[in-house]
NULUM-940679 format. One record per residue (C-alpha): x, y, z. Coordinates in Angstrom, 1 decimal, m for minus. Example, Ala and Ser with C-alpha at 12.3 -4.5 7.8 and 13.67 -1.06 7.14 Angstrom:
+--------+--------+--------+
:     xx :     yy :     zz :
+--------+--------+--------+
:   12.3 :   m4.5 :    7.8 :
:   13.7 :   m1.1 :    7.1 :
+--------+--------+--------+
This chain:
+--------+--------+--------+
:     xx :     yy :     zz :
+--------+--------+--------+
:  m72.0 :  m87.3 :    8.3 :
:  m73.1 :  m84.6 :    5.8 :
:  m72.9 :  m81.9 :    8.4 :
:  m69.7 :  m83.2 :   10.1 :
:  m67.5 :  m82.8 :    7.0 :
:  m68.0 :  m79.0 :    6.5 :
:  m67.7 :  m78.4 :   10.3 :
:  m64.4 :  m80.3 :   10.4 :
:  m63.2 :  m78.5 :    7.2 :
:  m64.0 :  m75.0 :    8.5 :
:  m62.5 :  m75.8 :   11.9 :
:  m59.3 :  m77.0 :   10.2 :
:  m59.2 :  m73.8 :    8.0 :
:  m59.5 :  m71.5 :   11.0 :
:  m56.9 :  m73.5 :   12.9 :
:  m54.5 :  m73.2 :    9.9 :
:  m55.0 :  m69.4 :    9.8 :
:  m54.0 :  m69.2 :   13.5 :
:  m51.0 :  m71.5 :   12.9 :
:  m49.8 :  m69.4 :   10.0 :
:  m50.2 :  m66.1 :   11.9 :
:  m48.4 :  m67.6 :   15.0 :
:  m45.6 :  m68.8 :   12.7 :
:  m45.0 :  m65.4 :   11.1 :
:  m45.5 :  m63.3 :   14.3 :
:  m43.3 :  m65.6 :   16.4 :
:  m40.6 :  m66.1 :   13.8 :
:  m37.9 :  m64.3 :   15.7 :
:  m38.7 :  m66.2 :   19.0 :
:  m38.9 :  m69.6 :   17.3 :
:  m35.6 :  m69.1 :   15.4 :
:  m33.8 :  m68.1 :   18.7 :
:  m35.2 :  m71.1 :   20.5 :
:  m34.3 :  m73.5 :   17.7 :
:  m30.8 :  m72.2 :   17.5 :
:  m30.3 :  m72.4 :   21.3 :
:  m31.8 :  m75.9 :   21.4 :
:  m29.4 :  m77.2 :   18.7 :
:  m26.3 :  m75.4 :   20.1 :
:  m25.6 :  m73.6 :   16.8 :
:  m23.2 :  m70.6 :   17.3 :
:  m21.9 :  m67.9 :   15.0 :
:  m18.4 :  m68.5 :   13.7 :
:  m15.5 :  m66.8 :   15.4 :
:  m14.5 :  m65.6 :   11.9 :
:  m17.6 :  m63.4 :   12.0 :
:  m17.7 :  m62.3 :   15.7 :
:  m13.9 :  m62.0 :   16.2 :
:  m13.8 :  m64.8 :   18.8 :
:  m14.2 :  m64.6 :   22.6 :
:  m12.9 :  m61.7 :   24.5 :
:   m9.9 :  m62.8 :   26.5 :
:   m8.5 :  m59.5 :   27.9 :
:  m10.1 :  m56.2 :   28.8 :
:   m8.0 :  m53.1 :   29.6 :
:   m9.7 :  m50.0 :   31.1 :
:   m8.1 :  m46.7 :   30.1 :
:  m10.6 :  m44.4 :   31.9 :
:  m12.7 :  m42.8 :   29.2 :
:  m12.5 :  m45.9 :   27.0 :
:  m11.7 :  m49.6 :   27.3 :
:  m10.0 :  m52.1 :   25.0 :
:  m11.3 :  m55.6 :   24.4 :
:   m8.9 :  m58.1 :   23.0 :
:  m10.4 :  m61.2 :   21.4 :
:   m8.6 :  m64.5 :   21.1 :
:   m6.5 :  m65.2 :   18.1 :
:   m8.8 :  m66.9 :   15.5 :
:   m7.3 :  m69.6 :   13.2 :
:  m10.5 :  m71.6 :   13.0 :
:  m11.2 :  m73.4 :    9.8 :
:  m13.9 :  m75.8 :    8.7 :
:  m12.0 :  m79.0 :    9.2 :
:   m9.2 :  m77.8 :   11.5 :
:   m7.0 :  m74.8 :   12.2 :
:   m5.8 :  m72.6 :    9.3 :
:   m2.2 :  m71.4 :    8.9 :
:   m3.4 :  m67.8 :    8.8 :
:   m5.7 :  m66.1 :   11.2 :
:   m6.4 :  m62.8 :   12.8 :
:   m6.8 :  m61.1 :   16.2 :
:   m9.5 :  m58.5 :   16.8 :
:   m9.1 :  m55.5 :   19.1 :
:  m12.1 :  m53.4 :   20.0 :
:  m11.9 :  m49.9 :   21.4 :
:  m15.1 :  m48.8 :   23.2 :
:  m15.8 :  m45.4 :   24.7 :
:  m19.0 :  m43.8 :   25.9 :
:  m17.8 :  m40.3 :   25.3 :
:  m15.8 :  m41.0 :   22.1 :
:  m12.2 :  m41.9 :   21.6 :
:   m9.0 :  m39.8 :   21.4 :
:   m7.8 :  m39.0 :   17.9 :
:   m5.0 :  m41.6 :   18.2 :
:   m5.0 :  m44.7 :   20.4 :
:   m2.4 :  m47.4 :   20.9 :
:   m2.6 :  m50.7 :   22.6 :
:    0.0 :  m53.3 :   23.4 :
:   m1.3 :  m56.8 :   23.2 :
:    0.5 :  m59.7 :   24.8 :
:   m1.2 :  m63.1 :   24.8 :
:    0.4 :  m66.4 :   25.7 :
:   m0.8 :  m69.8 :   24.9 :
:   m0.3 :  m72.2 :   22.0 :
:    0.2 :  m69.3 :   19.6 :
:    1.6 :  m66.4 :   21.5 :
:    0.8 :  m62.9 :   20.2 :
:    2.8 :  m59.8 :   20.9 :
:    2.0 :  m56.7 :   19.0 :
:    1.4 :  m53.0 :   19.2 :
:   m1.7 :  m51.6 :   17.4 :
:   m2.1 :  m47.9 :   16.6 :
:   m5.5 :  m46.6 :   15.5 :
:   m6.2 :  m43.2 :   14.0 :
:   m9.9 :  m42.6 :   14.8 :
:  m10.1 :  m39.5 :   12.6 :
:   m8.9 :  m41.2 :    9.4 :
:  m10.2 :  m44.7 :   10.3 :
:   m6.7 :  m46.2 :    9.7 :
:   m4.7 :  m48.6 :   11.7 :
:   m1.1 :  m49.9 :   11.8 :
:    0.3 :  m52.9 :   13.6 :
:    3.9 :  m54.0 :   14.5 :
:    5.3 :  m56.9 :   16.4 :
:    7.6 :  m56.1 :   19.4 :
:   10.6 :  m56.6 :   17.1 :
:    9.4 :  m53.7 :   14.9 :
:    8.2 :  m55.7 :   11.9 :
:    5.0 :  m54.4 :   10.3 :
:    1.9 :  m56.7 :   10.5 :
:   m0.9 :  m56.5 :    7.9 :
:   m4.1 :  m55.0 :    9.1 :
:   m7.0 :  m56.9 :    7.6 :
:   m9.7 :  m54.3 :    8.3 :
:  m10.8 :  m51.4 :   10.4 :
:  m14.5 :  m51.2 :   11.5 :
:  m16.5 :  m48.3 :   12.8 :
:  m18.8 :  m49.7 :   15.5 :
:  m21.7 :  m48.0 :   17.2 :
:  m19.7 :  m47.8 :   20.5 :
:  m16.2 :  m47.4 :   19.1 :
:  m13.8 :  m49.1 :   16.6 :
:  m12.5 :  m52.6 :   15.9 :
:   m9.3 :  m53.6 :   14.1 :
:   m8.4 :  m57.0 :   12.8 :
:   m4.7 :  m57.8 :   12.4 :
:   m3.6 :  m60.7 :   10.3 :
:   m1.5 :  m63.4 :   11.9 :
:    0.4 :  m66.4 :   10.6 :
:    1.1 :  m69.5 :   12.6 :
:    4.7 :  m70.1 :   13.4 :
+--------+--------+--------+
């Protein structure tokens, strides 16, 4: 019994070192597996929502995300729609996109993006200005978020 205790203690210490190393080295893998097993997803308020429409304009394409009104306990009265412009060879100095989405909350707007200044403007089809929440420079292009209100 006197020799068994030290052997078990050293065995446990060596095993603990391997467990700690595996945990730190496999942290990225384990976190992805845990997230996929639990079904946790990133909020649409962060990602912009799912892409519902893609328009190909030759040298660039436009990805229109779904209107996001998601809240913690239900839909909010204000939301946004995100439009991404992606171009492998760069974008023209000024791009415009007409967005028409049907559904529970129809969206009809025209978004104009100045890629040199990094500024955007949006109007509905009646000509009223819509507030632009933000303009993002992405590695492959630009993204614009236009604020929406439920009607």
